[in-house]
N, CA and C of each residue as an Amber inpcrd file, in Angstrom:
protein
   294
   0.8390000  -1.2410000  -0.1240000   0.3390000  -0.3330000  -0.2450000
   0.5420000   1.3990000  -0.1710000   2.0740000   1.0900000   0.5700000
   2.9300000   2.1470000   0.4560000   4.3760000   1.6640000   0.3720000
   4.9690000   2.5220000  -0.0900000   6.5460000   2.4950000  -0.5110000
   7.4610000   3.5330000  -0.0670000   8.3550000   3.5510000   0.2300000
   9.3430000   4.4270000   0.4460000  10.8590000   4.2290000   0.1180000
  11.6600000   4.4250000  -0.9600000  13.2200000   3.9790000  -1.1980000
  14.1400000   4.2120000   0.2390000  14.9050000   3.2670000   0.3340000
  15.9980000   3.4370000   1.3510000  16.7190000   4.7190000   1.2790000
  16.6880000   5.1340000  -0.0330000  17.5300000   6.3630000  -0.3840000
  17.0860000   7.6630000   0.0590000  15.7620000   7.5370000   0.5410000
  15.0100000   8.5950000   0.7360000  15.2610000   8.9990000   2.3240000
  15.6620000   8.0140000   3.0020000  15.9210000   7.9380000   4.3710000
  14.6440000   8.4240000   5.1370000  13.3260000   7.9460000   4.7010000
  12.3410000   8.1580000   5.3320000  11.6980000   6.5730000   5.2620000
  11.2220000   6.0560000   6.3140000  10.8880000   4.6400000   6.8520000
   9.4640000   4.5470000   6.7870000   8.8660000   3.5050000   6.8820000
   7.4300000   3.1950000   7.0860000   7.2610000   2.1060000   8.1280000
   6.7180000   2.4630000   9.1160000   6.2070000   1.3620000  10.2510000
   5.1710000   1.5900000  10.9260000   4.7820000   1.0970000  11.8450000
   3.5040000   1.1990000  12.7870000   2.3330000   0.6210000  11.9520000
   2.3510000  -0.1800000  11.2690000   1.0920000  -0.5850000  10.6410000
  -0.0300000  -0.8970000  11.1270000  -1.2770000  -1.0570000  10.5060000
  -2.3970000  -1.0760000  11.2090000  -3.5230000  -1.4400000  10.3960000
  -4.4070000  -2.2630000  10.5100000  -5.1540000  -2.6390000   9.3410000
  -6.3450000  -2.9010000  10.0810000  -7.8660000  -2.5450000   9.6400000
  -9.2680000  -2.7620000   9.9470000  -9.8150000  -3.1170000   8.7330000
 -10.7240000  -4.1800000   8.5350000 -11.7020000  -4.3430000   7.6500000
 -13.1450000  -4.2490000   7.9820000 -13.7420000  -3.2300000   6.9110000
 -14.8740000  -2.7430000   7.4790000 -16.1860000  -3.4060000   6.9910000
 -17.3530000  -3.1840000   7.3590000 -18.4880000  -4.0000000   7.1560000
 -18.9090000  -4.2160000   5.9760000 -18.4760000  -3.3740000   4.9260000
 -18.7480000  -3.3180000   3.7560000 -17.8730000  -3.9120000   2.9350000
 -16.7740000  -4.7640000   3.4250000 -15.4140000  -5.6280000   2.6450000
 -14.4490000  -4.5170000   2.5420000 -14.5340000  -3.2030000   2.4880000
 -13.1870000  -2.4740000   2.4110000 -12.3170000  -2.4950000   3.6210000
 -10.8940000  -2.1990000   3.0990000  -9.8800000  -2.1000000   4.1980000
  -9.3060000  -0.8560000   4.6210000  -9.1390000  -0.5600000   5.4720000
  -8.5000000   0.6650000   6.0720000  -7.0850000   0.3770000   6.4030000
  -6.1630000   1.0980000   6.2450000  -4.6570000   0.9060000   6.9150000
  -4.0020000   2.1860000   6.9670000  -3.1880000   2.1520000   7.9130000
  -2.5960000   3.1230000   8.4120000  -1.0540000   2.7360000   8.7600000
  -0.3110000   4.0140000   8.4400000   1.3040000   3.6800000   8.4950000
   1.7780000   4.9330000   9.2110000   2.8580000   5.0280000  10.0950000
   3.7000000   6.0930000  10.0750000   5.0920000   6.2410000   9.8610000
   5.3320000   7.4290000   9.0320000   6.5780000   7.8960000   8.6190000
   7.5900000   8.0330000   9.7250000   8.9250000   7.3300000   9.7160000
   9.7970000   7.8760000  10.5560000  11.0040000   7.8100000   9.7560000
  12.3540000   8.3540000  10.7700000  13.6230000   8.1550000   9.9840000
  14.2320000   9.7020000   9.8990000  15.3610000   9.7700000   9.3870000
  15.7830000  11.1110000   9.2990000  15.4000000  12.0750000   8.0090000
  14.8710000  11.2260000   7.0460000  14.0530000  11.7710000   5.7000000
  12.8040000  12.3750000   6.1830000  12.1020000  12.5240000   7.6110000
  10.8670000  12.7190000   7.8950000  11.0550000  13.6920000   9.2530000
   9.6980000  14.3530000   9.5200000   9.3150000  15.1910000  10.5740000
   9.4130000  13.8100000  11.4510000   9.0460000  12.8080000  11.4200000
   8.6630000  11.7670000  12.3300000   7.2520000  11.7280000  13.2120000
   6.4960000  12.6930000  12.5770000   5.2180000  13.2320000  13.3040000
   3.8830000  12.7500000  12.0410000   4.1320000  11.9510000  11.3260000
   2.8190000  11.9580000  10.1620000   2.5470000  10.3960000  10.1090000
   1.1350000  10.0930000   9.9570000   0.5660000   9.0700000  10.0590000
  -0.2440000   9.2280000   8.7470000  -0.2770000   8.3120000   7.7350000
  -0.9490000   8.2570000   6.5370000  -2.0740000   6.9320000   6.7460000
  -2.9970000   7.1100000   6.0300000  -4.2440000   6.2220000   6.0690000
  -4.8040000   6.3350000   4.5210000  -4.7930000   4.9220000   4.2680000
  -5.1860000   4.4000000   2.5530000  -6.2790000   3.4220000   2.9960000
  -7.2720000   3.5600000   1.9110000  -8.0400000   2.5110000   1.6600000
  -7.9840000   1.7540000   0.4020000  -8.6350000   0.6330000   0.7440000
  -8.6640000  -0.4410000  -0.8220000 -10.1240000  -0.9860000  -0.5660000
 -10.6800000  -0.7900000  -1.7970000 -11.9980000  -1.3890000  -2.1400000
 -12.2350000  -2.5210000  -3.0850000 -10.7650000  -3.2070000  -2.9440000
 -10.8330000  -4.4500000  -3.8800000  -9.8570000  -5.7320000  -3.0560000
 -10.1350000  -5.4780000  -1.7890000  -9.5380000  -6.6800000  -1.0870000
  -8.0700000  -6.6390000  -0.8990000  -7.3910000  -5.3850000  -1.1040000
  -5.9740000  -5.1440000  -1.0030000  -5.1390000  -5.0330000  -2.4240000
  -5.7100000  -5.1140000  -3.4050000  -5.1700000  -5.0690000  -4.7170000
  -4.7140000  -3.7100000  -4.7890000  -5.4790000  -2.6260000  -4.6150000
  -5.0530000  -1.1900000  -4.9250000  -5.4290000  -0.4990000  -3.8290000
  -4.5670000   0.5700000  -3.4990000  -4.8580000   1.2380000  -2.1770000
  -5.1820000   2.8070000  -2.8110000  -5.6820000   3.6170000  -2.1530000
  -5.9190000   5.0920000  -2.1770000  -5.7100000   5.6760000  -1.1750000
  -5.0930000   7.0700000  -0.8740000  -5.3610000   7.8350000   0.3040000
  -6.8870000   8.2530000   0.7910000  -6.9180000   8.2660000   2.1850000
  -8.2380000   8.4150000   2.2990000  -8.2400000  10.1550000   2.5470000
  -9.4780000  10.8220000   2.4430000  -9.1440000  11.9400000   2.8950000
  -9.0090000  12.5650000   4.2280000  -8.0690000  13.5710000   4.1180000
  -7.5700000  14.2560000   5.1980000  -6.0880000  13.4680000   5.7800000
  -5.6760000  12.4750000   5.0160000  -4.2750000  11.9330000   5.0220000
  -3.4800000  12.4910000   4.2030000  -2.1940000  12.7140000   4.9290000
  -1.7000000  12.3470000   6.0630000  -2.1660000  13.2150000   7.4750000
  -2.2850000  12.7040000   8.3710000  -2.7150000  13.2160000   9.7240000
  -1.3470000  13.5380000  10.1750000  -1.3650000  14.7890000  10.5320000
   0.3400000  15.4950000  11.1400000  -0.4090000  16.3420000  12.4300000
   0.0780000  16.5880000  13.3940000   1.2680000  15.7320000  13.8980000
   0.6190000  14.5640000  14.4830000   1.0060000  13.1640000  14.2940000
   0.2030000  11.8580000  14.7740000   1.3410000  10.8610000  14.3690000
   1.8150000   9.9350000  15.1660000   2.7580000   9.0840000  15.0690000
   2.2120000   7.8510000  16.0400000   2.7850000   6.4770000  15.6330000
   2.5550000   5.3400000  16.4270000   1.1250000   4.9580000  16.3260000
   0.4110000   5.3520000  15.6340000  -1.2270000   5.5160000  15.2640000
  -1.5420000   3.8270000  15.1830000  -2.8020000   3.5320000  15.6020000
  -3.4260000   2.4430000  15.2240000  -5.0110000   2.7110000  14.9620000
  -5.4080000   2.1110000  13.8650000  -6.7440000   2.3960000  13.3180000
  -7.6580000   1.1480000  13.9230000  -8.8750000   1.3750000  14.2950000
  -9.9070000   0.6310000  14.6740000 -11.1780000   0.9890000  14.8330000
 -11.8720000  -0.2480000  14.9440000 -13.4190000   0.0990000  14.9110000
 -14.4690000  -0.0750000  16.2900000 -15.3950000   0.7240000  16.3880000
 -16.2540000   0.1810000  17.4490000 -17.5610000   0.3490000  17.1890000
 -18.4200000  -0.5730000  16.8080000 -19.7670000  -0.1350000  16.2570000
 -19.9200000   0.6480000  15.3010000 -19.0730000   0.2590000  14.1270000
 -19.1520000   0.6640000  13.0910000 -18.4190000   2.2220000  12.8390000
 -18.1650000   2.7230000  13.8580000 -17.3920000   3.7860000  13.7400000
 -15.7710000   3.6320000  13.7770000 -14.8930000   4.4150000  12.7320000
 -13.3300000   4.1340000  12.6840000 -12.9800000   5.3670000  13.6660000
 -11.7290000   4.8660000  14.3220000 -11.1130000   5.6400000  15.0610000
  -9.6510000   5.2760000  14.6340000  -8.8400000   6.5930000  14.9540000
  -7.3440000   6.5490000  14.5080000  -7.0480000   7.0280000  15.9520000
  -5.9770000   6.2510000  16.6930000  -5.5210000   6.6950000  17.9610000
  -4.1090000   6.6910000  17.8240000  -3.3500000   7.7840000  18.2070000
  -1.7090000   7.8480000  18.3950000  -1.4700000   8.7120000  19.3340000
  -0.0970000   8.8170000  19.2310000   0.6100000   9.9070000  19.7940000
   0.7030000  11.2930000  19.3910000   0.1700000  12.4950000  19.8450000
  -0.1290000  13.7660000  18.8980000  -0.3360000  14.6200000  20.2700000
  -0.6260000  15.7790000  19.8530000  -1.1850000  16.8590000  20.1540000
  -2.7550000  16.3140000  20.8660000  -3.2750000  15.7920000  19.8910000
  -4.5960000  15.6230000  20.0670000  -4.3370000  13.8610000  19.9100000
  -4.7160000  13.2470000  20.9730000  -4.4490000  11.8270000  21.2240000
  -5.6990000  11.0810000  20.6790000  -7.1240000  11.2440000  20.5330000
  -8.0740000  10.8500000  19.6310000  -8.6270000  11.6060000  18.7480000
  -8.7970000  11.1150000  17.6420000  -9.5650000  12.0060000  16.5080000
 -10.8700000  11.3850000  16.1270000 -11.9320000  11.9640000  15.9520000
 -12.9640000  11.4430000  15.0000000 -13.4850000  12.4890000  14.6130000
 -13.6120000  12.0830000  13.1640000 -14.1040000  13.1340000  12.1880000
 -15.4340000  12.6210000  11.7540000 -16.5930000  13.3960000  11.9810000
 -17.8110000  12.9900000  11.5960000 -18.1310000  13.5290000  10.0410000
 -17.4650000  14.4140000   9.6310000 -17.5080000  15.3010000   8.6810000
 -17.1100000  14.3080000   7.3330000 -16.0800000  13.6670000   7.3260000
 -15.8890000  12.7330000   6.6120000 -15.7170000  11.2410000   7.0230000
 -16.8260000  10.7370000   7.2060000 -16.9910000   9.2770000   7.8190000
 -15.9140000   7.9180000   7.0910000 -14.9960000   7.5460000   7.7290000
 -14.3310000   6.3430000   7.5410000 -15.2970000   4.8840000   7.5360000
 -16.0660000   4.9280000   7.8130000 -16.8040000   3.5300000   8.0690000
 -17.7430000   2.9240000   7.0040000 -17.5380000   3.1190000   5.9710000
 -18.1610000   2.7360000   4.9730000 -19.6640000   3.1840000   4.5850000
 -19.7320000   4.6050000   5.1680000 -20.8840000   5.5680000   4.7300000
 -20.4870000   6.0880000   3.1680000 -21.1290000   6.1980000   2.6130000
 -20.9470000   6.8180000   1.2420000 -21.9490000   8.1250000   0.8850000
């Protein structure tokens, strides 16, 4: 879903994945290393079982790192280390509503 060449000195870690009720996948990862600010989390969506991925509106999330994406009762949350430790956006739902 995401790639960064070693020469960029930007690395990808802290992977997280959730499967939505409609079968779509949401995945998040953090950027770290000397080629980054170390405070960015990216969120991607796959509508075809992980074959192709697209960034979710509002991604990347800054400042946030070491984030985990999870779902409770149909609502998707992204929790990580940042000034705000829990974000929920009602204006752009990630939980399968279109």
